[in-house]
C-alpha positions, 0 to 999 in steps of 0.5 A: 664341141671338141675335147683335146686329149679325149683318150686321156679322160677318165670318169670314176666314182667310189665303185666304178672307173670309166677309161675313155682310152679303152672305150669298148672295154669300159662300156662292156664293164659298165653294162655288166655292172648295171645288169648285176645291180638290176639282178640284185634288186630283183632277187632281193625284192623276190626274197623279201616278198616271199618272206613277208608272204610266209609270215602272213600265212603263219599269222593267219593260220595261227589266228583263223580258228580264234577269229572264227570262234570269236565271230560265231560264238557271239551269234546268240549275244548279238541277237539280244544280249544273252537271249539264246534261241535254243535251250540246249545243243545236243551233241551225239554220234550216229549210233545214239541217234535213236536215243536222241530222237526216241527218248531225249527229244520227246521227253525234253520238248514236252517240258517246253525245252527247245533243242538244237539237233544237227540232223534237223537244224544243221544248214545244208551247204554250210561247212561242218565247222560253221554249223557246229560253231553256230549251234554252240553259240545259239544254245544256252547249254551243250549236252553231249551224249557220250558213248565209246563211239562218241569218243572215237569220233573226230567231229564229236570230240571237236564239238566237245572241245569247242563247247568247253572253250565256249564255256570257259571263254564266253559263259564263264564256266565249264558247266556250260557243257554237261555229259550224259554217260551211256552204259557202254562207256563204263566198260573201260577207264575214263577218257582224258577228253571228259575227265575234267567235266567228270571231276567237276561233276558235270555229268549224269549217268544214263539210267537203264530203262527198266530202273525205277530211277528213270524218272529221276534221270529225266527230271535231273536233266530237265533241271540242269538244262533249265537252270543254265 
């Protein structure tokens, strides 16, 4: 098939114009236009992918703590409604380990209370966060042995804050958390981390061992845990 006056033909659309008289130049322009269009498509695709990825990361990071908390805090309830395997999770700092093991554990367990103590019950291989959240979710109440060292510990204050969240969101009361205030704590002012609990009277002052009120202290602590 032959076209008469071939060099006089042109092809065009809204954005391109192909002149057969200048075949070589028109082909080069067409290739360049196609290449620019492909680059634009690739660039746009990459930018959209990056934006969507950033948005997803922000959403996941914003909600991951909430998701993790919701899943683990219901651990006890999933077993048998509100039947928890432990009466109390004991939150304490290393400096007060002797008090927990030599005083609290024998006195409270003698009354039939089941205590969840991290140095005994935390599972090796699990992250600290998982162990803490499971301990809170499996216990009827959290008892915090609060000293100056306790309030300086990031992990213990994390336990305290998560326990308060459990109390408010899942148990319906901040009273899920109860404090034992150790003697050295009174050498300074009240820390903001525990002020809300103190204002609501969710605490006991630890009575010195030589006091005649020692028995009363353990009796009150036993009652608080059993009544949870």
